[in-house]
C-alpha positions in Angstrom: 0.0 0.1 -0.1 1.4 3.4 -1.1 1.4 6.4 1.2 -1.1 8.1 -1.1 -3.3 5.0 -0.6 -2.8 5.0 3.1 -3.9 8.7 3.4 -7.0 8.0 1.3 -7.9 5.1 3.7 -7.4 7.4 6.7 -9.5 10.2 5.2 -12.4 7.7 4.2 -12.4 6.3 7.8 -12.1 9.7 9.5 -14.7 11.5 11.5 -14.4 14.4 9.0 -17.7 15.5 7.3 -18.3 14.7 3.6 -17.5 18.5 2.7 -14.3 18.2 4.6 -13.2 15.0 3.0 -14.0 16.4 -0.4 -11.9 19.6 0.3 -9.0 17.5 1.5 -8.9 15.6 -1.8 -9.5 18.9 -3.6 -6.4 20.5 -2.1 -4.4 17.4 -2.9 -5.6 17.5 -6.8 -4.8 21.4 -7.0 -1.2 20.7 -5.9 -0.8 17.7 -8.2 -2.5 18.9 -11.5 -0.2 21.9 -12.2 -1.5 24.2 -14.9 -4.2 22.0 -16.5 -8.0 23.0 -16.0 -9.0 19.4 -16.3 -9.7 16.8 -13.7 -7.8 13.5 -14.0 -9.5 10.1 -13.6 -7.1 9.5 -10.7 -8.6 12.4 -9.0 -12.1 11.3 -9.6 -11.4 7.9 -8.4 -9.7 9.3 -5.4 -13.1 11.2 -4.6 -15.1 8.2 -4.9 -13.1 6.3 -2.4 -13.5 9.1 0.2 -16.9 10.4 -0.7 -18.9 7.1 -0.2 -21.6 8.2 2.3 -21.2 6.5 5.6 -24.5 5.2 7.1 -25.0 3.7 10.6 -28.1 2.1 12.1 -28.4 2.3 15.8 -30.7 0.4 18.0 -31.2 1.9 21.5 -32.7 -0.2 24.3 -34.7 -3.4 24.0 -37.1 -2.4 21.3 -34.3 -0.8 19.1 -32.0 -3.8 19.6 -34.8 -6.1 18.5 -35.2 -4.3 15.3 -31.5 -4.4 14.5 -31.4 -8.0 15.1 -34.2 -8.6 12.8 -32.3 -6.4 10.3 -29.4 -8.7 10.5 -31.4 -11.7 10.2 -33.0 -10.5 6.9 -29.8 -10.3 5.4 -28.9 -6.7 5.5 -25.3 -7.6 5.8 -23.8 -4.5 4.0 -25.3 -2.0 6.4 -23.3 -1.0 9.5 -25.2 -1.6 12.8 -24.6 -0.8 16.2 -26.7 -1.8 19.5 -26.7 0.2 22.6 -28.2 -1.1 25.9 -27.9 -0.9 29.6 -28.9 -4.5 29.9 -25.9 -6.9 29.2 -28.2 -10.0 28.9 -30.5 -8.5 26.1 -27.3 -6.9 24.4 -25.5 -10.2 24.4 -28.4 -12.0 22.7 -28.9 -9.2 20.2 -27.4 -9.3 16.7 -25.5 -6.4 15.5 -22.1 -5.8 14.0 -21.2 -3.5 16.9 -22.3 -3.3 20.7 -22.0 -0.9 23.4 -22.9 -1.6 27.1 -23.7 1.8 28.5 -23.9 2.7 32.2 -21.8 0.0 33.9 -21.5 2.1 37.0 -25.1 3.3 36.8 -26.8 0.2 35.9 -24.2 -2.8 36.5 -25.4 -4.4 33.2 -28.9 -4.9 34.6 -30.9 -2.5 32.7 -32.5 0.9 33.6 -35.8 -0.3 35.2 -38.0 1.7 33.1 -36.7 4.8 34.3 -35.5 7.4 31.7 -33.3 9.3 34.2 -31.3 6.2 34.5 -31.0 5.6 30.7 -30.0 9.2 30.4 -27.4 9.0 33.0 -26.0 5.6 31.6 -25.5 7.3 28.3 -23.8 10.3 29.8 -21.6 7.9 31.6 -20.3 6.6 28.3 -20.5 9.7 26.1 -16.9 9.6 25.1 -17.4 6.0 23.9 -20.5 6.9 22.1 -18.9 9.8 20.5 -16.3 7.6 19.0 -18.4 5.1 17.6 -21.1 7.4 16.1 -18.8 8.2 13.2 -21.0 8.5 10.1 -22.6 10.9 7.6 -26.2 9.7 8.2 -27.1 8.0 11.5 -30.4 6.2 11.8 -31.7 5.8 15.2 -34.5 3.2 16.1 -35.8 2.9 19.6 -39.1 2.4 21.5 -40.5 5.3 23.8 -41.9 4.8 27.0 -39.3 2.7 28.8 -36.0 3.7 30.4 -33.0 3.1 28.0 -34.6 4.0 24.7 -36.5 7.0 26.1 -33.5 8.3 28.1 -30.6 7.4 26.1 -31.8 8.2 22.6 -31.5 12.1 22.9 -28.0 11.6 24.2 -27.2 9.4 21.3 -28.7 11.9 18.8 -26.8 14.7 20.4 -23.5 13.1 20.1 -24.1 12.1 16.4 -25.1 15.7 15.6 -21.8 16.9 17.3 -20.0 14.5 14.6 -21.9 16.6 12.0 -24.2 13.6 11.1 -27.7 13.9 9.7 -29.8 12.2 12.4 -32.8 10.2 11.2 -34.9 8.9 14.2 -37.7 6.1 13.9 -39.5 5.6 17.3 -42.6 3.8 18.5 -45.2 5.4 20.6 -46.7 3.0 23.4 -50.2 1.6 23.1 -52.7 3.6 24.9 -53.7 0.5 27.1 -50.1 0.6 28.6 -51.1 3.4 30.7 -50.7 7.1 31.3 -47.2 6.7 33.0 -45.7 5.0 30.1 -47.3 7.6 27.7 -45.9 10.5 29.9 -42.5 9.0 29.8 -42.8 8.7 25.8 -43.9 12.3 25.6 -40.9 13.5 27.7 -38.5 11.4 25.5 -39.7 12.7 22.4 -39.5 16.4 23.6 -36.0 15.8 24.8 -35.0 14.5 21.1 -36.4 17.4 19.2 -33.3 19.6 19.2 -31.1 16.7 18.1 -32.7 15.0 15.1 -33.3 16.2 11.6 -36.0 13.7 10.6 -38.2 12.4 13.5 -40.8 9.7 12.6 -42.9 8.3 15.4 -44.9 5.3 14.8 -47.7 4.6 17.2 -48.2 1.1 18.3 -52.0 1.7 18.4 -52.0 1.9 14.6 -51.0 -1.7 14.5 -54.5 -2.4 15.8 -55.9 -1.2 12.5 -54.4 -4.2 10.6 -56.1 -6.8 12.8 -57.3 -6.3 16.3 -56.7 -10.2 17.1 -53.1 -10.1 15.8 -50.6 -11.9 17.9 -48.3 -9.4 19.5 -45.2 -10.8 18.0 -46.7 -10.6 14.4 -47.4 -6.8 15.3 -44.0 -6.1 16.3 -42.6 -7.8 13.3 -44.8 -5.7 11.1 -43.5 -2.7 12.9 -39.9 -3.8 12.4 -40.4 -4.6 8.7 -41.7 -1.0 8.2 -38.6 0.6 9.9 -36.2 -1.9 8.2 -37.5 -1.4 4.9 -37.6 2.4 5.2 -34.0 2.4 6.4 -32.8 0.2 3.6 -34.6 2.2 1.0 -33.0 5.5 2.2 -29.5 3.9 2.4 -30.0 2.3 -1.2 -31.1 5.7 -2.4 -28.0 7.4 -0.9 -25.3 5.0 -2.1 -26.5 3.4 -5.4 -26.5 5.1 -8.8 -29.9 4.7 -10.4 -31.0 4.7 -14.0 -32.3 8.2 -13.2 -30.2 9.1 -10.2 -31.1 10.9 -7.1 -27.8 12.1 -5.3 -27.0 12.5 -1.7 -27.5 16.1 -1.9 -31.2 15.6 -2.8 -31.8 13.2 -0.1 -30.1 15.3 2.6 -32.2 18.3 1.8 -35.3 16.3 2.4 -33.9 14.8 5.5 -32.5 18.0 7.1 -34.6 19.8 9.8 -36.5 23.0 8.8 -38.3 25.1 11.2 -39.0 24.6 15.0 -39.7 20.8 15.0 -38.2 18.1 13.0 -40.7 16.5 10.4 -40.6 13.5 8.1 -42.7 11.1 5.9 -41.8 7.9 4.4 -43.9 5.3 2.8 -42.9 2.2 0.7 -45.4 0.1 -1.3 -45.1 -2.5 -4.0 -47.6 -2.8 -7.1 -47.9 -5.5 -9.9 -48.3 -2.7 -12.4 -52.0 -2.5 -13.4 -52.9 1.2 -13.7 -55.5 1.2 -10.9 -53.3 -0.5 -8.6 -50.4 1.6 -9.5 -52.1 4.8 -8.8 -53.6 3.5 -5.5 -50.1 2.2 -4.4 -48.6 5.6 -5.2 -50.9 7.4 -3.1 -50.7 4.7 -0.3 -46.9 5.5 -0.2 -47.3 9.1 0.3 -50.5 8.6 2.8 -48.7 6.1 5.0 -51.6 4.8 7.1 -49.1 4.1 10.1 -48.2 7.7 10.2 -51.3 9.6 9.5 -49.4 12.8 8.4 -50.9 15.8 6.7 -49.3 15.8 3.2 -50.6 19.4 2.5 -47.4 20.3 4.5 -44.9 18.7 2.1 -42.4 21.2 0.8 -39.7 18.8 -0.5 -40.6 15.2 -1.8 -38.4 12.4 -3.5 -40.0 9.6 -5.3 -37.9 6.5 -6.0 -39.5 3.9 -8.3 -37.7 0.5 -8.8 -38.7 -2.3 -11.2 -37.2 -4.7 -13.6 -35.8 -3.8 -17.2 -39.4 -3.7 -18.5 -40.3 -0.7 -16.3 -41.9 1.6 -18.7 -42.0 5.5 -18.7 -45.7 5.7 -18.8 -46.0 3.6 -15.5 -43.2 5.9 -14.0 -45.1 8.8 -15.0 -48.3 7.6 -13.7 -46.8 7.0 -10.2 -45.1 10.5 -10.1 -48.3 12.1 -11.3 -50.3 10.3 -8.7 -48.0 11.6 -6.0 -47.4 15.1 -7.2 -51.2 15.7 -7.5 -51.4 15.0 -3.6 -48.8 17.6 -2.5 -48.8 21.3 -2.8 -48.0 22.8 -6.2 -45.0 24.7 -5.0 -43.4 21.8 -3.3 -39.9 20.7 -4.6 -40.3 17.3 -6.2 -37.6 15.0 -7.6 -37.9 11.5 -8.8 -35.4 8.6 -9.6 -35.5 5.2 -11.0 -33.6 2.0 -10.6 -33.5 -1.5 -11.8 -33.7 -4.5 -9.8 -34.3 -7.8 -11.6 -35.1 -9.7 -8.2 -38.5 -7.7 -8.0 -39.7 -9.5 -11.0 -43.1 -8.1 -12.2 -43.5 -6.0 -8.9 -42.7 -2.2 -9.0 -41.5 -0.8 -5.7 -42.6 2.8 -4.9 -41.1 5.0 -2.2 -42.0 8.5 -1.2 -39.8 10.5 1.2 -40.9 13.9 2.2 -40.1 16.8 4.5 -42.5 19.2 6.0 -45.3 17.1 7.7 -44.8 17.2 11.5 -46.1 14.3 13.2 -49.0 15.2 15.8 -47.1 13.3 18.4 -44.0 15.5 17.9 -46.2 18.7 17.9 -47.8 17.5 21.3 -44.4 16.8 22.9 -43.0 20.1 21.9 -46.2 22.1 23.2 -46.4 19.7 26.2 -50.1 18.8 25.4 -51.7 15.3 25.2 -50.9 12.8 22.4 -53.6 12.4 20.0 -56.2 9.7 20.2 -55.4 7.2 17.4 -58.1 6.4 14.8 -58.4 2.7 15.0 -60.6 2.4 11.8 -59.1 -0.5 9.8 -57.9 0.3 6.2 
């Protein structure tokens, strides 16, 4: 390995932001290319080595750890994962590429006892370790609210990721109403503590699982929730890192993910269609109007549409999908679409809508310290 290659490796693995990594290589190129105004293939190759967007998916507490374990079980082997917990037993049996047991002095590896203050103190105890491992351009957090570790530690983890200049995307579950007022109040407090440290914030109310089937086994319900989170994270990471037929670049995605205004917002929906016109339009609208989130799409100010299919994906079908979604958002919203080919989908067409602007009513309630909304349990 040459000295230049070693430097590139160090830059690529460093905690520098994407912009800083770019500027470092740009300075080297300026010194090397002399008087020419052209950029060499070597320079472009060097850029590709250091500008690959680093993503990290972090599960916090029991619910978050379970999601990461399921992500690994489903074969997401190229995604960097990290589990954080105060419970040594739960962490040991979780499945993630990296693990951090926080709060050894605070919790002695026995968990937080459903106390968010204990979860917060545990994270603060290991804040330097957390700062070192949260080394990514985009950090996805997944956790449950209402308990101790996820509720208390997640805001600290988000804060440290932001200090490393990461874009922070948080997916969290809201407890069932039946779990009681105390757990709901803990969830509300945790959500409020998170508001200043996350760019995109997507709470998913457990109550909405009841809309699928009120007799559903609890394990099935949580698997559905995990599937939603995993597919959402996978699609965003694919969007960031893969070059599509009609490409959406990282700058486009970052503008949708970044926070704008007082509260973080966020909308994501993923559906699949067999391609018949009526079903295509219905599934496109369903991707935007995700029934698990129940967000007001009139507030969308930026939207990305990703359409994936096999080599027979037609322009007319893409146009129907884009038109169906664009008709559901404000005329002045910035919209961009991209397409990618995936032969593994067969005859299916996958549609993802990613939007900025709609603020979850749970986020609004947490910020205003008002009651969480009552979920509409009408089935869909």
